[in-house]
C-alpha positions as CSV (number, residue, x, y, z in Angstrom):
1,M,-42.1,96.8,-44.1
2,R,-43.3,94.3,-41.6
3,K,-40.7,91.8,-42.8
4,A,-37.9,94.3,-42.5
5,H,-39.1,95.2,-39.0
6,V,-39.0,91.6,-37.9
7,G,-35.6,91.1,-39.5
8,W,-34.3,94.0,-37.5
9,Q,-35.7,92.6,-34.3
10,S,-34.2,89.2,-35.0
11,K,-30.8,90.8,-35.4
12,V,-31.1,92.6,-32.1
13,L,-32.2,89.4,-30.3
14,F,-29.3,87.5,-31.9
15,G,-26.9,90.2,-30.8
16,L,-28.2,90.2,-27.2
17,S,-28.0,86.4,-27.1
18,L,-24.3,86.5,-28.1
19,L,-23.7,89.1,-25.3
20,F,-25.3,86.9,-22.8
21,L,-23.4,83.9,-24.1
22,L,-20.1,85.8,-23.7
23,F,-21.2,87.0,-20.2
24,G,-22.1,83.4,-19.2
25,L,-18.8,82.0,-20.5
26,I,-16.7,84.6,-18.7
27,N,-18.4,83.9,-15.4
28,L,-18.3,80.2,-15.7
29,G,-14.7,80.2,-16.9
30,W,-13.6,82.3,-13.9
31,A,-15.7,80.3,-11.3
32,A,-14.6,76.9,-12.6
33,W,-11.0,77.5,-13.6
34,P,-8.8,74.7,-12.2
35,E,-6.8,75.4,-9.1
36,Q,-3.2,76.4,-9.4
37,R,-0.8,75.5,-6.6
38,D,2.8,76.3,-5.7
39,A,5.0,73.8,-3.8
40,V,8.4,73.4,-2.2
41,Q,10.1,70.1,-1.5
42,L,13.2,69.7,0.7
43,T,15.1,67.1,2.5
44,I,16.0,67.1,6.2
45,P,19.2,65.0,6.6
46,A,19.8,62.7,9.6
47,G,22.2,64.0,12.2
48,V,22.7,67.1,14.4
49,L,20.3,69.9,13.4
50,P,22.0,73.2,12.2
51,G,19.4,75.2,14.0
52,A,20.2,73.7,17.4
53,A,21.7,76.0,20.0
54,T,25.5,75.8,20.5
55,G,26.5,73.1,22.9
56,T,23.4,71.0,22.2
57,E,23.1,67.9,20.1
58,Y,19.5,67.9,19.0
59,T,19.3,65.5,16.0
60,S,17.1,64.3,13.2
61,V,16.8,60.5,13.7
62,R,16.6,59.8,10.0
63,D,16.4,61.5,6.6
64,Y,13.0,63.1,5.9
65,D,11.5,64.4,2.7
66,V,9.2,67.4,3.3
67,Y,6.6,68.6,0.9
68,V,4.7,71.9,1.4
69,S,2.0,73.1,-1.1
70,W,-0.5,75.9,-1.1
71,P,-2.9,77.6,-3.6
72,R,-1.5,80.3,-5.7
73,W,-4.9,82.1,-5.6
74,I,-8.3,81.7,-4.0
75,R,-11.5,83.0,-5.4
76,L,-13.6,85.2,-3.1
77,G,-15.9,82.9,-1.1
78,E,-13.8,79.8,-1.6
79,T,-11.9,77.7,0.9
80,K,-8.7,76.0,-0.1
81,D,-5.9,74.2,1.8
82,I,-2.2,74.4,2.8
83,R,-0.7,70.9,2.9
84,V,2.5,69.7,4.7
85,V,3.7,66.2,4.2
86,F,6.6,64.5,6.1
87,T,7.9,61.1,4.8
88,S,11.0,59.1,5.5
89,A,13.4,59.7,2.6
90,E,13.9,56.9,0.1
91,G,16.9,54.8,0.7
92,D,16.7,55.4,4.5
93,E,15.1,52.0,5.3
94,E,18.3,50.7,6.9
95,A,18.6,53.7,9.3
96,S,14.9,53.3,10.2
97,Q,15.5,49.7,11.2
98,E,18.4,50.5,13.3
99,D,16.7,53.4,15.1
100,D,13.0,53.0,15.9
101,S,12.7,56.2,17.9
102,G,10.1,58.8,17.0
103,Q,10.4,62.5,16.2
104,I,8.2,65.3,17.4
105,V,7.2,67.6,14.5
106,L,6.0,71.1,15.0
107,I,4.3,72.9,12.2
108,E,2.8,76.4,12.1
109,P,1.5,78.3,9.1
110,A,1.2,82.1,9.5
111,L,-0.5,84.3,6.9
112,G,-1.2,87.5,8.8
113,M,-4.8,88.6,8.3
114,L,-5.8,85.5,6.2
115,P,-7.4,83.1,8.7
116,V,-6.0,79.6,8.9
117,T,-7.9,76.6,10.4
118,P,-6.9,75.1,12.7
119,P,-5.0,78.1,14.1
120,G,-1.7,78.0,16.0
121,L,1.0,75.5,16.4
122,L,0.4,71.8,15.5
123,Q,2.4,69.1,17.2
124,V,2.6,65.6,15.6
125,N,4.5,62.5,16.8
126,L,6.3,61.0,13.8
127,G,7.1,57.4,14.5
128,Q,9.1,54.8,12.5
129,D,7.7,54.1,9.0
130,Q,5.0,56.7,9.6
131,D,4.1,59.6,7.4
132,V,2.6,62.9,8.4
133,D,0.1,64.5,6.1
134,T,-1.5,67.6,7.5
135,V,-3.9,70.1,6.0
136,W,-5.0,73.6,7.0
137,R,-8.0,75.3,5.5
138,V,-7.8,78.9,4.3
139,A,-10.9,80.9,3.4
140,G,-10.9,83.7,0.8
141,D,-13.0,86.2,2.7
142,K,-11.3,89.4,1.5
143,V,-9.7,90.4,-1.8
144,E,-6.0,91.0,-1.1
145,N,-2.5,89.6,-1.6
146,Y,-1.3,87.7,1.5
147,A,2.3,86.8,2.2
148,G,3.3,84.4,5.0
149,K,5.4,81.6,6.2
150,V,5.2,77.9,7.2
151,Y,7.4,77.3,10.2
152,L,8.8,73.7,10.5
153,S,10.6,72.5,13.7
154,F,11.5,69.4,15.6
155,G,10.6,69.3,19.3
156,F,12.7,67.8,22.0
157,Y,11.5,67.2,25.6
158,E,13.9,68.4,28.2
159,E,13.1,66.5,31.5
160,A,15.3,68.8,33.6
161,A,13.4,71.9,32.6
162,D,10.2,70.1,32.0
163,E,9.6,71.8,28.7
164,L,9.5,71.1,25.0
165,V,12.4,72.7,23.1
166,A,11.6,73.7,19.5
167,V,14.5,73.5,17.0
168,P,13.8,75.1,13.6
169,I,14.5,73.0,10.6
170,A,13.0,75.1,7.8
171,V,10.9,78.2,7.0
172,V,8.9,78.2,3.8
173,D,7.7,81.5,2.3
174,I,4.2,81.4,0.8
175,A,2.0,83.9,-1.0
176,I,-1.7,83.6,-1.7
177,R,-3.9,86.0,-3.6
178,V,-7.6,86.3,-3.0
179,T,-9.3,87.4,-6.2
180,S,-12.9,88.2,-7.3
181,L,-14.9,88.9,-10.5
182,W,-17.3,91.9,-10.4
183,G,-16.5,92.0,-6.7
184,L,-18.7,88.9,-6.1
185,Q,-18.1,85.6,-4.4
186,Q,-17.5,82.5,-6.4
187,P,-20.9,80.8,-5.9
188,L,-22.8,83.9,-7.1
189,V,-20.5,84.3,-10.1
190,L,-21.1,80.6,-11.0
191,W,-24.9,81.2,-10.7
192,L,-24.6,84.3,-13.0
193,G,-22.8,82.1,-15.5
194,F,-25.6,79.7,-15.7
195,V,-28.2,82.5,-15.9
196,G,-26.2,84.0,-18.8
197,L,-26.3,80.7,-20.7
198,V,-30.0,80.2,-20.1
199,L,-30.8,83.8,-21.4
200,W,-28.5,83.2,-24.4
201,G,-30.5,80.0,-25.3
202,A,-33.9,81.6,-24.7
203,L,-33.1,84.7,-26.8
204,F,-31.5,82.7,-29.6
205,L,-34.5,80.4,-29.9
206,F,-36.9,83.3,-29.8
207,A,-35.0,85.2,-32.5
208,R,-34.9,82.1,-34.6
209,W,-38.6,81.4,-34.1
210,A,-39.4,85.0,-35.1
211,Q,-37.2,84.7,-38.2
212,L,-38.8,81.5,-39.3
213,R,-42.4,82.6,-38.6
214,H,-42.1,85.8,-40.7
215,G,-39.5,84.5,-43.1
């Protein structure tokens, strides 16, 4: 009778250990799953910009490759980044040597209620043979689906009006989903995953010990 009782207890402990193992793996899998990103790549050709107002001749001084990437999703409590890269297009070396003038680049990501750091419009001077690699941090503070845009423009200084004129070159649509597990932030879910594995190991060893002792 005593042996049957111990065997029943061992089975219960083994079952509980498997539940904690499953719980730990689910939490760790969600908390540590590799990041997935979306991206858009486009080319801005040299010459007069299509977005320039009629009667003006605002131009791109050379061909540029533009790469915009962003996280497809962010776990609650995490911080990820939106990245924008400007490079001179391959095969445009000859044009770069003939024209050493720079280009003013204006970049502004806008995601509604999802905070972006640094906020607002970023102005960068893109010189000859220079690349621009800019990053904005986005924090997953609230579970929601966020849709927004990254506005890309070239800036041209008008001396007569003493102002910088922005000429749009592209608008990239982006979407980021902030997600959670059990409604908890990522660091806490990670901690729960480790706790689950520790409890699985402890219960498994205790059940095995009881089995061997009374076997």
